[in-house]
SEBABA-540265 format. One line per 5 residues: number of its first residue (from 1); their letters; for each residue x, y, z of C-alpha. Coordinates in steps of 0.1 Angstrom, whole numbers, plus 5000, padded with zeros to 4 digits. Each point is the difference from the previous one (the first is absolute). Layout:
REM SEBABA-540265
NUM = A = X,Y,Z  ...
END
This chain:
REM SEBABA-540265
1 = MDHRA = 5000,5000,5002  5012,5034,4987  5006,5020,5032  5005,5036,4986  4982,5032,4997
6 = PTGDP = 4982,5005,4964  5034,5028,4994  5025,4969,5008  5008,5011,5030  5006,4977,5026
11 = MLTAR = 4971,5004,5031  5008,5017,5033  4994,4973,5027  4999,5031,5021  4968,5004,4985
16 = FTPPA = 4985,4968,5011  5013,5003,5041  4978,5012,5026  5016,5025,5017  5015,4994,5034
21 = VPELL = 4976,4999,5029  5015,5030,5024  5015,4979,5031  4979,5030,5016  4967,4998,4994
26 = VHRSE = 4965,5004,5012  4975,4970,4999  4970,5014,4983  4977,4965,5005  4970,5016,4989
31 = LLGRL = 5016,5014,4965  5014,4968,4992  4971,4978,5011  4982,5025,4974  5030,4993,4974
36 = AAGAG = 4996,4964,5003  4961,5001,4993  5005,5020,4975  5022,4976,4985  4970,4972,4998
41 = GPLTL = 4986,5019,4972  5005,5019,4963  5021,5034,5014  5012,5013,5028  5009,5042,5003
46 = INGPA = 5024,5015,5024  5000,5039,4989  5018,5026,5019  5026,5027,4996  5038,4997,5000
51 = GSGKT = 5012,4983,5039  4964,4992,5008  5013,4961,5004  4983,4984,4972  5031,4984,4987
56 = VLTAH = 5011,4988,5038  4965,4988,5010  4999,4980,4965  5039,4985,5005  4990,4989,5038
61 = WAADR = 4967,4979,4985  5020,4986,4975  5029,4990,5026  4975,4978,5019  5007,4966,4986
66 = RAQRP = 4974,4985,5014  4980,5001,4965  5000,4968,4975  5009,5022,4976  5021,5032,5009
71 = PMWLT = 4990,5030,4980  5018,5010,4971  5016,5030,4995  5004,5030,4974  5016,5035,5003
76 = VEPDD = 4986,5020,4975  5018,5029,4981  4983,5030,4984  5017,4995,4970  4996,4964,4994
81 = APGAF = 4977,5003,4966  4972,4970,4995  5022,4974,4984  5028,5007,5028  4974,4998,5025
86 = WAYVL = 4986,4968,4987  5036,4982,5001  5008,5006,5035  4964,4990,5008  5006,4965,4986
91 = EALHR = 5037,4998,5015  4982,5010,5033  4977,4972,4997  5027,4974,4989  5021,5006,5028
96 = GGVTL = 4973,4996,5025  4992,4965,4984  4972,5005,4977  5005,4977,4971  4979,5014,4973
101 = PSEVG = 4993,4988,4964  5029,4999,4974  4976,5016,4976  4996,5029,5023  5028,5015,4981
106 = RPTRA = 5021,5030,5010  4998,5037,4991  5022,5008,4969  4997,5037,5001  5006,5025,5030
111 = EGVTR = 4973,5020,4985  4969,4983,5007  4983,4964,4997  4974,4985,4980  4966,4988,5013
116 = SFLVR = 5008,4964,4987  5028,4998,5029  4976,5015,5026  4971,4977,4993  5030,4974,4997
121 = LADGL = 5012,5008,5035  4964,5002,5017  4991,4966,4989  5033,4989,5013  4994,5009,5034
126 = AGSPQ = 4964,4989,5001  5014,4968,4995  5027,5001,5029  4990,4977,5028  5010,5029,5025
131 = PAVLV = 4991,5041,4997  5029,5016,4994  5008,5029,5023  5017,5032,4988  5015,5034,5015
136 = LDQFD = 5001,5024,4977  5018,5027,5023  4999,5036,4987  4974,4993,4973  4990,5039,4992
141 = TAQPP = 4983,5022,4973  5033,5001,4983  4994,4968,4985  4987,5003,4965  4964,4995,5002
146 = ATAEA = 5009,4971,4974  5014,4982,5030  4972,5007,5025  4972,4990,4974  5017,4965,4996
151 = LDFVL = 5005,4992,5030  4965,5007,5009  4990,4978,4969  5021,4968,5015  4990,5005,5037
156 = RHAAG = 4965,4999,4988  5006,4967,4975  5021,4980,5024  4974,4987,5015  5013,5004,5036
161 = GLRIV = 5037,4988,4989  5014,5029,5007  4996,5030,5030  5016,5035,4999  5009,5016,5031
166 = LTSRS = 5012,5035,4984  5020,5030,5019  5001,5033,4987  4999,5037,5008  4970,5007,4976
171 = DPLLP = 4970,4980,4985  5008,4977,4978  4981,5004,4968  4982,4971,5006  4963,5001,4998
176 = LHRYR = 4997,4997,5038  4965,5009,5003  4989,4964,4980  5024,4983,5028  4983,5020,5026
181 = AAGEI = 4963,4995,4992  5008,4957,4994  5017,5002,5034  5030,4988,4986  5026,5023,5012
186 = VEIRH = 5014,5011,5033  5016,5031,5007  5016,5016,5027  5010,5040,4998  5023,5025,5012
191 = ADLRF = 4974,5004,5033  5003,4960,5006  5038,5008,4992  5005,5028,5029  5017,4987,5033
196 = THEDA = 4980,4999,5029  5010,5018,5036  5003,4962,5007  5023,4990,4970  5023,5030,5005
201 = EALLG = 5003,4993,5037  5009,4966,4986  5023,5009,4977  5020,5024,5029  5003,4978,5024
206 = EHRLD = 5018,4973,4970  5021,5032,4992  5008,4995,5045  4984,5037,5000  4979,5004,5034
211 = ISQAG = 4978,5029,4990  4973,5017,5015  4963,4994,4996  5001,5042,4993  5029,4996,4972
216 = IRRLM = 4982,4968,4985  4971,5024,4998  5023,5026,4984  5017,4982,4971  4968,4986,4990
221 = ERTEG = 4984,5037,4996  5031,5007,4978  5000,4967,4981  4968,4995,4997  5005,4962,5003
226 = WAAGV = 5027,5001,4970  5021,4969,5000  5032,5016,4987  4999,5032,5019  4992,4977,5034
231 = RLCAL = 5029,4978,4991  5022,5028,4990  4993,5017,5033  5006,4971,5018  5034,5000,4985
236 = AMQRS = 5012,5034,5005  4989,5000,5039  5020,4967,5003  5030,5025,4994  4989,5027,5019
241 = ADPEA = 5008,5005,5035  4963,5011,5012  4977,4982,4982  4967,5015,5014  5022,5036,4990
246 = FLRQF = 5001,4988,4968  4963,4994,4996  4993,5040,5016  5028,5013,4979  4993,4975,4968
251 = AADRT = 4999,5025,4967  4994,4978,4970  5025,5021,4973  5029,4992,5025  4997,4962,5000
256 = TIAGY = 5005,4973,4976  4965,4998,4993  5004,5038,4975  5024,4981,4981  4971,4969,4994
261 = LLTEV = 4975,5021,4992  5019,5024,4976  5013,4968,4981  4972,4977,5001  4974,5025,4996
266 = LDAQP = 5009,5038,4988  5027,4989,4976  4977,4972,4983  4975,5025,4990  5004,5023,4968
271 = PPTQD = 5016,5033,5004  4963,5017,4998  4987,4980,5030  5031,5005,5019  4990,5039,4996
276 = LLLRV = 4964,4993,5007  5012,4979,5034  5023,5031,5009  4976,5024,4999  4965,4981,5017
281 = CVTDR = 5023,4994,5030  4998,5031,5013  4963,4994,5016  4986,4973,5016  4973,4989,4972
286 = VHPDL = 4992,5009,4966  4976,5003,4976  5008,4997,4961  4990,5034,4992  5026,5013,5032
291 = ADALT = 5027,4980,4983  4994,5016,4965  5004,5038,5020  5030,4986,5016  5017,4985,4968
296 = GRDDG = 4985,5024,4973  4991,4968,4977  4964,4984,4999  5009,4965,4999  4995,4999,5045
301 = ARTLA = 4969,4979,4996  5020,4972,4973  5033,5001,5024  4985,4999,5033  4972,4968,4989
306 = GLARD = 5034,4984,4986  5019,5004,5026  4972,4986,5027  4997,4970,4976  5036,4992,5004
311 = NAFLE = 5003,5004,5037  5025,5024,4997  4994,5012,5038  4973,5018,4987  4961,4995,5007
316 = QIDAS = 4968,5010,4992  4982,5010,5033  4965,4985,5004  4993,4994,4965  5000,5038,4993
321 = AWYRL = 5019,5023,4979  5023,5009,5025  5032,4982,5008  5033,4997,5023  5032,4992,5002
326 = HPLFA = 5019,4969,5022  5006,5027,5030  5039,4989,4998  5001,5002,4964  4987,5032,5001
331 = EVLRA = 5021,5010,5029  5031,4988,4975  4984,5023,4968  5003,5030,5021  5038,4992,5009
336 = HLRQR = 5004,4992,4966  4984,5029,4985  5019,5025,5027  5027,4987,4985  4994,4998,4961
341 = CPGLE = 4981,5034,4998  5012,5024,5031  4969,5023,5004  4973,4985,4985  4986,4986,5026
346 = PRLHG = 4987,5029,5017  4989,5014,4965  4976,4962,4996  4985,5011,5034  4989,5034,4993
351 = RAARW = 4984,4986,4965  4989,4973,5018  4981,5021,5025  4986,5023,4978  4982,4974,4978
356 = LARTG = 4988,4980,5033  4981,5038,5013  4987,5002,4961  4982,4966,5008  4987,5005,5037
361 = RLTEA = 5028,4978,5016  5006,5022,5026  5020,4986,5025  5024,4984,4978  5003,5037,4983
366 = VLQGA = 5009,5013,5034  5029,4974,5007  5013,5003,4960  5003,5035,5008  5020,4998,5032
371 = AAGDW = 5016,4972,4984  5014,5029,4975  5010,5026,5023  4971,5018,4987  4983,5015,5031
376 = PFAAA = 4980,5028,4989  4978,4975,4977  5000,4970,5029  4987,5021,5026  4977,5018,4975
381 = QLVDN = 4986,4968,4994  4987,4995,5033  4992,5036,5007  4977,5001,4970  4980,4969,5000
386 = LALGR = 4993,5005,5038  5020,4971,5009  5019,5014,5030  4983,4979,5019  5020,4966,4986
391 = LLTGL = 5030,5012,5015  4985,4993,5032  4972,4974,4998  4999,4968,4975  5020,4973,4988
396 = EADQL = 5023,5023,4982  5008,5023,5027  5034,4986,5004  5013,4997,4969  4988,5040,4991
401 = GRAFA = 5018,5007,5031  5032,4983,4989  5000,5013,4972  5000,5038,5009  5021,4991,5026
406 = GMPPG = 5031,5009,4973  4980,5038,4991  5030,5024,5009  4985,5025,5032  4988,5033,4993
411 = TAGAA = 4990,4988,4963  4984,5030,4984  4959,5002,4998  4972,4990,5012  4991,4967,4993
416 = PALVA = 5037,4989,5012  4993,5022,5037  4968,4983,5003  5012,4961,4992  5028,5008,5024
421 = GACRL = 4975,5010,5025  4980,4972,4997  5038,4976,5001  5007,5011,5031  4963,5000,5016
426 = AAQDL = 5000,4962,4991  5034,5001,5018  4985,5015,5031  5023,5026,4992  4981,5032,5012
431 = SGCEA = 5021,5027,5000  5017,4987,4969  4957,5002,4985  4997,5034,5010  5030,5016,4986
436 = ALRRA = 4992,4980,4967  4966,5019,5001  5016,5033,5010  5019,4996,4965  4967,4989,4982
441 = DAALT = 4980,5033,5012  5027,5023,4987  5002,4979,4964  4956,4996,5001  4990,5030,4980
446 = DSCGP = 4963,5005,4980  5015,4982,4972  5004,4967,5013  4964,4993,4998  4974,4982,5024
451 = AAHLG = 5023,4966,5001  5028,5015,5014  4980,5021,5024  4980,4970,5015  5035,4980,5004
456 = RAFLG = 5013,5025,5023  4965,4996,5021  5000,4967,4999  5032,4997,5018  4994,5028,5020
461 = VLAGR = 4971,4981,5016  5026,4968,5000  5024,5019,5021  4978,5020,5022  4986,4963,5013
466 = AAGDL = 5034,4991,5007  5010,5030,5019  4966,4997,5018  4992,5037,4989  4959,5000,4997
471 = TATER = 4998,5033,4988  5028,4997,4971  4984,4968,4988  4964,5015,5000  5011,5026,4976
476 = AAGDA = 5020,4979,4979  4969,4974,4995  4978,5037,4995  5024,5006,4972  5003,4968,4988
481 = DRLLG = 4959,4999,5002  4996,5031,4976  5031,4990,4976  4980,4962,4992  4972,5023,4987
486 = ELPPP = 5020,5013,4973  5016,4970,4982  4984,4978,4976  4979,4974,5016  5014,4974,4975
491 = LLAER = 5034,5001,5013  4983,5001,5035  4982,4968,4995  5040,4984,4995  5014,5009,5031
496 = PELRA = 4974,4988,5025  5025,4997,5027  5003,5046,5001  4968,5000,5016  5002,4969,5017
501 = LLAAH = 5036,5013,5017  4985,5034,5011  4975,4991,5017  5019,4974,5018  5026,5022,5011
506 = LGAAE = 4980,5030,5010  4977,4976,5019  5034,4988,5020  5006,5030,5006  4967,5004,5019
511 = LGAGH = 5006,4970,5015  5032,5014,5011  4989,5033,5016  4968,4984,5016  4974,5004,4983
516 = LDRAE = 4985,4961,4995  4969,5017,4985  5008,5017,4970  5034,4974,4995  4971,4973,4999
521 = TTLTA = 4978,5015,4975  5032,5016,4982  5016,4958,5000  4965,4984,4992  5002,5028,4963
526 = AVAAC = 5036,4989,4999  4989,4960,4995  4971,5009,4975  5028,5016,4982  5018,4974,4996
531 = GPPGA = 4972,4981,4978  4972,5006,4972  4967,5014,5016  4981,4978,5024  5028,4974,5003
536 = EHPGT = 5005,4988,5034  5029,4995,5017  5005,4979,5026  5002,5011,5036  4978,5028,4993
541 = QDAGT = 4967,4994,5008  4986,5007,5031  5006,4968,5025  4974,5007,5019  4976,4991,4972
546 = QDAGT = 5013,4969,4988  4981,4972,5014  5018,4963,5011  4994,4985,4963  5014,5029,4981
551 = QDAGT = 5037,4994,4987  5022,5014,5026  5014,5040,4986  5037,4985,5004  4993,4973,4974
556 = QDAGT = 4984,5019,4972  5012,5005,4963  5027,5021,4997  5001,4997,4968  4977,5033,4988
561 = QDAGT = 5027,5026,5005  5016,5015,4972  5033,4994,4987  5026,5019,5019  4976,5011,5029
566 = EYPLC = 5015,4969,5024  5020,5022,5023  4974,5031,5008  4976,4973,5003  5023,4980,5028
571 = DALGS = 5009,5035,5011  4967,5008,5003  4982,4965,5017  5034,5006,5025  4989,5031,5008
576 = LALVA = 4962,4994,5006  5008,4973,5022  5023,5021,5017  4971,5022,5005  4977,4975,5010
581 = LLQGR = 5021,4986,5027  5006,5038,5017  4964,4999,4996  4996,4969,5018  4981,4979,4975
586 = LRRAT = 5022,4972,5005  4981,4978,4971  5003,5027,4973  5034,5004,5006  5006,4962,4997
591 = DHARA = 4979,5006,4966  5019,5024,4988  5033,4985,5009  4993,4967,4984  4993,5017,4967
596 = CLAVA = 5024,5019,4997  5028,4967,5006  4973,4986,4974  5007,5024,4974  5037,5001,5006
601 = ERSAL = 5001,4962,4994  4978,4999,4969  5014,5024,4990  5039,4992,5008  5005,5034,5013
606 = QPGRR = 5041,4992,5014  5000,5009,5037  5029,5028,4992  4967,5019,4984  4977,4997,5033
611 = AGVDH = 5005,5016,5034  4985,4972,5019  4978,5014,5010  4969,4975,4997  5023,4974,5028
616 = LVLAG = 5001,5031,5021  4963,5001,5003  4997,4967,5002  5027,5001,5029  4977,5026,5019
621 = VAVEQ = 4971,4979,4995  5015,4972,5016  5012,5016,5028  4969,5013,5013  4983,4966,4997
626 = DDLAA = 5031,4986,5023  5015,4981,4972  5036,5006,5006  5014,4975,4980  4986,5011,4967
631 = ARCHL = 5002,5036,5009  5039,4999,5003  4998,4980,4966  4987,5025,4981  5018,5030,5015
636 = DLAAA = 5032,4979,4990  4986,5002,4963  4990,5037,5002  5035,5004,5007  5013,4980,4976
641 = ATGLR = 4988,5023,4976  5018,5027,4980  4972,5017,4982  4995,5039,4995  5011,5018,5040
646 = PDPAT = 4967,4994,5026  4980,5029,5007  4997,5015,5034  4973,4984,5012  5016,4965,4988
651 = TARAA = 5032,5008,5019  4977,5009,5027  4980,4969,4999  5033,4979,4991  5016,5008,5031
656 = VIGAR = 4970,5000,5029  4991,4964,4983  5037,4989,5006  4999,5016,5037  4969,4980,5005
661 = IALAE = 5012,4967,4990  5034,5000,5016  4979,5013,5037  4982,4964,4991  5032,4986,5000
666 = GDGDA = 5016,5016,5029  5022,5024,4982  4992,5030,5015  5033,5018,4988  4996,4988,4965
671 = ALAAL = 4965,5016,5004  5009,5030,5008  5028,5004,4976  4976,4991,4973  4977,5029,5008
676 = RAVAP = 5030,5024,5007  5018,4995,4967  4971,5019,4982  5006,5036,4995  4968,5021,5009
681 = ERLSD = 5008,5025,4976  4983,4993,4973  4974,4981,5017  4960,5014,5004  4985,5008,5038
686 = RAVAE = 4980,4969,4992  5032,4979,4996  5018,5013,5031  4976,4995,5022  5001,4961,4988
691 = LAVAE = 5036,4997,5008  4992,5017,5033  4971,4977,5011  5023,4968,4987  5028,5013,5017
696 = SAVHL = 4978,5006,5032  4993,4963,5003  5038,4991,4997  5003,5019,5032  4973,4983,5018
701 = ARGDA = 5006,4969,4989  5036,5006,5016  4981,5008,5033  5013,5040,4997  4961,5018,5000
706 = EAALR = 5017,5033,5007  5018,4998,4963  4970,4989,4985  4977,5028,5009  5029,5026,4995
711 = VLDAP = 5008,4988,4963  4958,5004,4993  5008,5040,5008  5023,5000,4971  4973,5000,4963
716 = AADGP = 4989,5038,4994  4968,4982,4992  4974,4987,5023  4971,4971,4991  4985,4970,5017
721 = ELAVA = 5034,4973,4994  5012,5026,5020  4976,5002,5023  4997,4961,5005  5040,5001,5002
726 = RARAL = 4999,5025,5026  4974,4980,5022  5017,4968,4994  5033,5014,5018  4981,5021,5027
731 = LALGR = 4981,4965,5010  5033,4983,5004  5010,5030,5019  4969,4991,5024  4986,5031,4993
736 = GPAAA = 4969,4991,4990  4975,5034,5002  5027,5013,4976  4994,4971,4972  4965,5003,5006
741 = QALAG = 5002,5036,4991  5026,4990,4970  4975,4981,4986  4971,5019,5000  5008,5019,4973
746 = VPEAG = 5003,4965,4977  4964,4995,4985  4980,4970,5010  4993,4969,4982  4975,5010,4968
751 = EDGVA = 5015,5035,4993  5014,5008,4966  5038,5014,4994  5017,4980,5023  5017,4966,4992
756 = APVRA = 4984,4966,5013  5035,4989,5016  5000,5038,5019  4964,4996,5011  5007,4960,5011
761 = HASLL = 5030,5014,5019  4984,5024,5017  4970,4980,5010  5027,4973,5009  5018,5029,5025
766 = RAQLA = 4962,5007,5013  4995,4965,5010  5034,4994,5018  4992,5034,5020  4968,4985,5008
771 = EADGD = 5014,4968,5014  5027,5018,5013  4973,5018,5019  4981,4968,5013  4969,5008,4975
776 = LAQAR = 5000,4966,4981  4967,5006,4983  5018,5033,4983  5032,4979,4998  4976,4974,4979
781 = RRLAE = 4983,5027,4980  5027,5017,4987  5022,4967,4995  4975,4988,4982  4996,5034,4978
786 = ALALA = 5036,4993,4991  4996,4966,4988  4967,5014,4977  5026,5027,4984  5030,4973,4998
791 = RPEEL = 4986,4968,4986  4991,5011,4964  5034,5003,4992  5014,4976,5028  5019,5028,5018
796 = RRMFV = 5017,4979,5024  5036,5018,5012  4982,5027,5022  4982,4972,5020  5037,4980,5003
801 = ESGPW = 5017,5033,5011  4973,5009,5023  5009,4974,5027  4985,4969,5016  4971,5017,5014
806 = VRRIL = 4982,4994,4966  4998,4965,5004  4993,5002,5035  4963,5018,4990  4996,4980,4974
811 = DRDPQ = 5005,4967,5023  4971,5009,5018  4975,5000,4977  5004,4967,4978  4973,5014,4974
816 = SARLN = 5022,5031,4991  5032,4979,4999  4980,4979,4972  4992,5029,4984  5033,5016,4994
821 = AWLTP = 5022,4968,4997  5006,5018,4968  5028,5013,5025  5018,4969,5000  5016,4996,4964
826 = AAPVR = 4989,4969,4988  5024,4962,4998  5018,5002,4968  4987,4982,4970  5014,4987,4965
831 = TARAP = 5001,5039,4987  5000,5015,5033  5028,5025,5011  5012,4973,5018  5032,5013,5026
836 = RADGQ = 5034,4974,4991  5018,4985,5030  5029,5010,4985  4994,5033,4996  4995,5004,4967
841 = PPVVE = 4974,5020,4982  4962,4986,4995  4983,5004,4977  4986,5034,4993  4972,4994,4977
846 = PLTAR = 4981,4968,4988  5008,4985,4967  4975,5000,4976  4988,4964,4983  5023,5005,4966
851 = EVEVL = 5032,5008,5025  4992,4967,5018  5000,4985,4969  5029,5017,4985  5018,4992,5036
856 = CKAAE = 4987,4961,4999  5017,4996,4964  5035,5019,5011  5001,4974,5029  5001,4973,4972
861 = MLSTE = 5035,5018,4991  4981,5010,4965  5017,5031,4984  4980,5032,4992  4995,4987,4965
866 = EIAAE = 4983,4971,5010  4983,5012,5029  4985,5022,4969  4993,4973,4977  4983,4977,5030
871 = LFLSA = 4974,5030,5008  4996,5012,4970  5013,5034,5006  5028,5021,4979  5034,5000,5018
876 = NTVKT = 4998,5037,5013  4968,4994,5020  5020,4970,5020  5026,5025,5003  4977,5027,5012
881 = HLKSI = 4982,4972,5027  5033,4990,5012  5012,5033,5005  4968,5007,5021  5001,4969,5022
886 = YRKLC = 5035,5009,5009  4985,5035,5013  4974,4980,5021  5021,4973,5011  5031,5027,5010
891 = VTRRS = 5025,4980,4977  5025,5006,4970  5001,4968,4987  4977,4969,4985  5015,4975,5022
896 = DAVHR = 4998,5021,5030  4963,5009,4991  4994,4960,4997  5014,4996,5036  4987,5026,5014
901 = AQDLG = 4963,4987,4983  5002,4962,5017  5013,5013,5029  4966,5019,5005  4982,4972,4989
906 = ML = 4988,5019,4970  5015,4970,4973
END
């Protein structure tokens, strides 16, 4: 038999030999199983970009000697003419032990083969006693169409005698749709070939690298599971003195990855395509029209589609007209662009910015303008489009803030000054914000238009709230309301977050000044502004009007808010919750706080964008209800939030709650320290009085009644809360008549204007005075009055702090004791706030039925994707449920959540 190619050259043995399997290898059993199953049918296609592991996977499978007849191997060359290709196929079959009839013959011309040859070959394979499995490695679109057509003919007419395994970077010119329709193809695509987190961890282990989970996640984010990228990084880390530092400082253009991508991907393209890639790499995603704007040509659609089809590290985004480059490839291309064409990159950014602005893609236009260093253009985009709020709220706030971090201080113009003010406000730099606003005031003229003036008023509202200056806040809010009427309604309709932010910050300023009723009205309007007319938001319906059968306000659908209003909705709900807490309406406060948490979780609002008021209010409720473990857990979660600087009222309330918890835990020093850490300069009279009342309680608990009375003389304002605190201190000093006189100024139960906890506490002190005077009937009547006021909100803590005399009176009347059994919390149940013997935090909220289902699947060691498939949910929904479970169980990891739930009897 002639073993030469049709050209007369000898056959290259290397083309029939599978590549050696790397010594350090990840065993991908699931993919190997799919490949083995596919080889039982006519066609298996393994398709992915360069370095995705196609050949390594196939060689690993081919090296398995358990098969009765090992697969035959042929590495296809891009310049193989049809005749040469078929000559190599025959040689591969011969070397694999396949005996064909002599009449099949061999190709005599490199240029092509006859139909007769293909018929004889198919017939010879059909008569083979055992199917021949042939791997055609690197079989790409570079093959002539005649080769693909002939391969399809032989494969379809070989009657199962030939089974082909193809690896390719692009789809071969085979009628794949026919094979799919007949169920005769197994496809392993780029998404399947990507390394998982576990794959990367296994490969790093093979390289004897002990990398943290955070480091592995960082590696996966950068490489997106690209096998060659992970492997090259592992090799580089082996040479690094600090592998973790290598991952933190990893720059693709300074590693062997750059050489790989430039050689295997960029250099493989024709010059016009290379030019397009170098120009479009300046954007995170590219549209064909944008590509044309960057290149000055009109072949963007065709070139981008071809690159995506060829797996050239560019992929189409969700079947849209948009494409994206692999991040590592884009990084390498940008470095190459700077080297090859110095000074071109900023011009490309500027060109992209204007195209994006013309097509209404505001955020991308701003980012590109900032990358170009065109600060007036980038800032004007935000100001003219009423989008300054995007620097402070929404999922793009951090990205926009980083973009403007490079803007030189004092950049001329009103728009840059306003943007600088917003950035300083987002960074909680109030003095820096005020300085930027002064520059804006100097630059603003009538010719600037209403949008710029509205931007100044908008920032004035936010800065006034941050400074605790209600007068300035109200003045700026009035200016903003006037200017809103001068703007086009369609533009305002595109910015639903604007009115919501203005109302939320004004309401918070009113709250900080102690105007609770005004604040409640303004904040309710802010919530309404976060959605379409008539949309009901969670937590806004009156808790008192809900019957037992209605859905809990905290669990209603939070998905009706408009896009971009997530932060103002959370802010307004949190402030409403604090208003309700200060009013003593604990159930309503809980509803608002839980609704705030629900919006944040369902909107994927980052913890860094929240102020933690929701958890703070839940901590306050838990203190009043004597659930100290839950109170401590919620207070810790509130302290961990790093959002905008809390309002004065929030700061004071946090100190009071922290002090009450510390006092209950027996740490009076910590309680005093928490209260005295609050600067009183910016506090309202109400907040100052609240701090004084809390400090008085600490002194009483430490047995210093004189100090408890003395601290109450400091606040300038007076009110029922101070009167009750004075009465308590006087009673502790044995000055009963003076205590009774102090209580005379506190309205009796049933009168409006005073919060129920204050009235209940006053009645409790009156009962204590009566009991001290020996008037047991009056004591019982006053105690019943206090209990009746406290029962609806389950205000237990005041009775605990009052001392044992309450229990003595109740024990004398069994019927009253049974009626007030709520004073003793029920024993923990499966989803209750069960305290732990080891001191760990409890469950702060019951799990929903769906959350329990997700947790059960997590306990079975299923991955997020497997849980999603089992429960018919999306992976993102599962992640949202897991975040909620972690919060409610006070844990940060899945395994800890499972263990906690098992300890509590929930699983």
